[in-house]
ZALOKE-73953 format. One line per 4 residues: number of its first residue (from 1); for each residue x, y, z of C-alpha. Coordinates in pm, 1 decimal. Layout:
# ZALOKE-73953
NUM) X:Y:Z  ...
***
This chain:
# ZALOKE-73953
1) 12527.9:11289.5:5059.2  12686.0:11295.4:4730.7  12936.4:11019.9:4667.6  13256.0:11064.8:4566.8
5) 13374.3:11095.8:4189.7  13613.6:10816.8:4227.9  13327.7:10600.7:4379.1  13116.0:10701.2:4122.6
9) 13363.7:10602.7:3816.4  13433.3:10260.3:3968.4  13065.2:10185.7:4009.7  12981.7:10308.3:3655.1
13) 13276.9:10127.0:3535.5  13155.3:9780.8:3700.3  12797.4:9825.6:3555.0  12983.6:9889.1:3232.7
17) 13148.5:9545.3:3231.9  12839.6:9356.6:3354.7  12651.5:9486.4:3051.2  12958.1:9410.9:2823.8
21) 12770.2:9124.1:2640.3  12484.6:9376.0:2513.6  12732.7:9597.9:2328.0  12806.5:9573.9:1960.3
25) 13079.6:9396.3:1841.2  13401.9:9586.7:1835.2  13248.5:9872.1:2081.3  13481.3:10127.6:2172.5
29) 13417.9:10305.8:2522.6  13494.7:10687.9:2401.0  13404.4:10844.0:2739.4  13413.1:10688.4:3091.7
33) 13301.0:10958.7:3304.8  13644.3:11116.2:3326.7  13604.8:11430.6:3304.2  13235.3:11474.9:3353.7
37) 13042.9:11567.9:3064.6  12949.5:11910.4:3075.5  12665.9:12063.9:3225.7  12638.7:12398.4:2992.6
41) 12402.5:12344.0:2646.3  12593.8:12648.1:2491.1  12940.5:12468.1:2561.6  12887.7:12057.7:2530.8
45) 13174.9:11828.7:2583.3  13312.7:11794.9:2234.5  13365.6:11408.9:2107.6  13495.9:11480.6:1772.5
49) 13430.8:11271.0:1479.1  13268.8:10892.0:1577.8  13423.8:10620.1:1453.9  13267.2:10348.7:1200.5
53) 13108.0:10106.0:1436.2  13005.8:10165.8:1798.6  13113.6:10458.2:2032.7  12999.2:10383.3:2389.0
57) 12940.9:10657.2:2654.5  12959.3:10593.2:3009.0  12862.9:10854.3:3261.9  12679.1:10925.2:3574.4
61) 12472.9:11192.1:3720.2  12183.7:11316.6:3967.4  11901.5:11562.8:3934.8  12099.4:11833.5:4185.9
65) 12165.5:12213.0:4037.9  12525.1:12131.7:3978.3  12504.3:11770.4:3778.7  12146.5:11753.5:3651.9
69) 12230.9:11725.8:3282.0  12507.5:11623.1:3059.0  12568.6:11774.8:2713.5  12807.3:11651.1:2440.3
73) 12862.1:11741.0:2073.8  13003.1:11482.3:1813.6  13048.4:11449.2:1408.6  12934.5:11223.0:1169.5
77) 13168.3:11183.8:867.2  13081.0:11234.6:500.6  12967.0:10872.4:371.9  12842.7:10790.8:703.1
81) 12521.2:10804.5:924.1  12413.3:10752.2:1262.0  12212.6:10442.5:1259.0  12112.9:10432.6:1646.4
85) 12138.9:10532.5:2002.8  12129.3:10192.4:2200.4  12079.6:10212.6:2610.2  12308.7:9973.3:2740.1
89) 12253.6:10084.6:3068.8  12026.0:10327.8:3289.2  12088.1:10235.1:3675.0  12026.5:10377.7:4013.5
93) 12384.4:10334.6:4146.7  12285.2:10344.8:4538.4  12098.0:10025.2:4535.2  12181.2:9655.0:4404.0
97) 11868.8:9639.8:4162.6  11913.8:9626.9:3806.3  11755.9:9893.2:3580.7  11598.6:10108.0:3855.6
101) 11687.0:10463.5:3779.9  11448.4:10721.7:3739.0  11290.3:10822.5:3434.2  11549.5:11061.2:3273.2
105) 11492.0:11255.9:2930.6  11722.3:11280.7:2605.4  11752.2:11497.3:2293.0  11941.1:11524.5:2027.7
109) 11968.3:11822.6:1812.1  12162.2:11993.9:1478.2  12504.7:12167.9:1567.0  12721.6:12194.9:1827.8
113) 12532.9:12345.8:2123.7  12204.7:12249.9:2246.6  11936.3:12395.2:2461.9  11728.2:12351.3:2805.4
117) 11466.7:12132.6:2739.2  11157.4:12233.3:2773.9  10807.4:12326.7:2558.5  10977.1:12666.4:2428.5
121) 11270.4:12486.8:2299.1  11120.1:12186.8:2165.0  11152.0:12308.8:1784.3  11513.8:12319.0:1850.5
125) 11557.1:11927.1:1869.1  11539.6:11667.7:1600.2  11441.1:11430.0:1863.7  11348.1:11375.6:2249.6
129) 11214.5:11136.2:2468.9  11233.0:10970.7:2824.0  11435.9:10700.1:2900.1  11473.1:10439.4:3205.9
133) 11571.3:10118.6:3303.6  11314.8:9970.7:3095.7  11504.1:10080.3:2769.9  11815.0:9888.3:2807.6
137) 11859.9:9754.4:2477.2  11635.0:9967.4:2278.4  11747.2:10202.7:2024.6  11639.7:10548.5:2131.9
141) 11610.1:10693.0:1772.0  11353.1:10437.2:1674.5  11104.3:10548.8:1942.5  10828.6:10807.5:1908.0
145) 10949.9:11109.4:2059.2  10800.4:11303.2:2319.6  10853.6:11638.5:2172.7  10594.4:11561.0:1849.9
149) 10855.1:11379.6:1677.2  10828.8:11042.7:1525.5  11114.6:10817.3:1510.4  11438.8:10878.0:1332.6
153) 11571.4:10609.6:1065.2  11946.8:10754.4:1085.3  12135.6:11098.7:1123.0  12339.8:11192.1:800.9
157) 12693.7:11361.1:788.5  12697.7:11675.3:993.4  12752.2:11826.6:1367.7  12494.0:11718.7:1635.5
161) 12430.4:11798.2:2003.4  12279.2:11535.0:2250.2  12168.8:11602.1:2613.2  12040.0:11326.8:2900.4
165) 11854.4:11451.5:3195.8  11821.4:11269.5:3548.4  11475.2:11349.5:3682.6  11511.3:11187.5:4025.3
169) 11747.7:11239.1:4365.8  11944.3:10959.8:4328.5  12318.2:10892.4:4152.6  12209.9:10738.0:3827.2
173) 12473.1:10570.8:3584.4  12421.0:10544.0:3232.1  12582.4:10384.5:2921.7  12479.8:10486.7:2555.4
177) 12587.9:10304.6:2247.3  12600.7:10582.6:1943.5  12627.1:10319.2:1656.1  12764.9:10481.9:1316.4
181) 12714.2:10284.3:975.9  12861.6:10345.3:616.1  12565.9:10528.6:424.7  12407.8:10297.7:174.9
185) 12555.1:10296.4:-178.2  12301.1:10450.5:-429.6  12224.6:10206.9:-748.7  12349.4:10287.5:-1105.8
189) 12104.2:10508.4:-1253.6  11822.1:10355.7:-1438.6  11845.6:10490.8:-1772.4  12197.8:10373.4:-1883.1
193) 12096.2:10024.5:-1785.0  11775.5:10043.3:-1963.9  11982.2:10166.9:-2289.5  12241.3:9869.8:-2276.3
197) 11961.4:9622.6:-2253.5  11804.4:9789.0:-2572.4  12129.0:9759.2:-2767.0  12155.6:9398.6:-2653.5
201) 11795.7:9330.4:-2783.3  11845.6:9509.9:-3128.4  12161.8:9315.9:-3163.1  11994.3:9000.2:-3066.5
205) 11704.2:9064.8:-3318.3  11946.9:9161.1:-3614.5  12106.1:8826.4:-3554.4  11796.2:8601.5:-3585.9
209) 11667.6:8837.1:-3905.4
***
């Protein structure tokens, strides 16, 4: 029988506390299973602009018709980039064994809406791949995807959608850390630097002459 939302929230929060040492320094929990994330690809839960640093999401689901997928959307601000989506936890909530949730699937796309993942919709995603307890501590974007996509070094400013889907029939809790960093500052243009060097060399030659 499907457990109550209160029990689920308590269990997921307990799992989060147990993995706290894995979180990035200064991690902020921006969603903690209340309310539940949207199941509608056309209307993902809007999380707004992610903060610089760690943005942790804690939730749970089961592969039943009413809670098979979680959809969310977020924004990366100008001058910043999404450098990774780290798996902090992925676990069957009905057992005491660690990291024993059935394999799930995640995908990220451009824009505020998403799609139901399939071979027919693969082109709508920037990256998609499987996730399980074996991925705890892993940056999902650094993995080779299962939609014909390679690893992604980072995602720049813009609006993105994200989904995570369960494939088994047990309650699974998960915690993901969306890490935002500042975009690298570009180096000064090469030509002005070369011009300055030429002037200095000319001045030194005239002094020696």
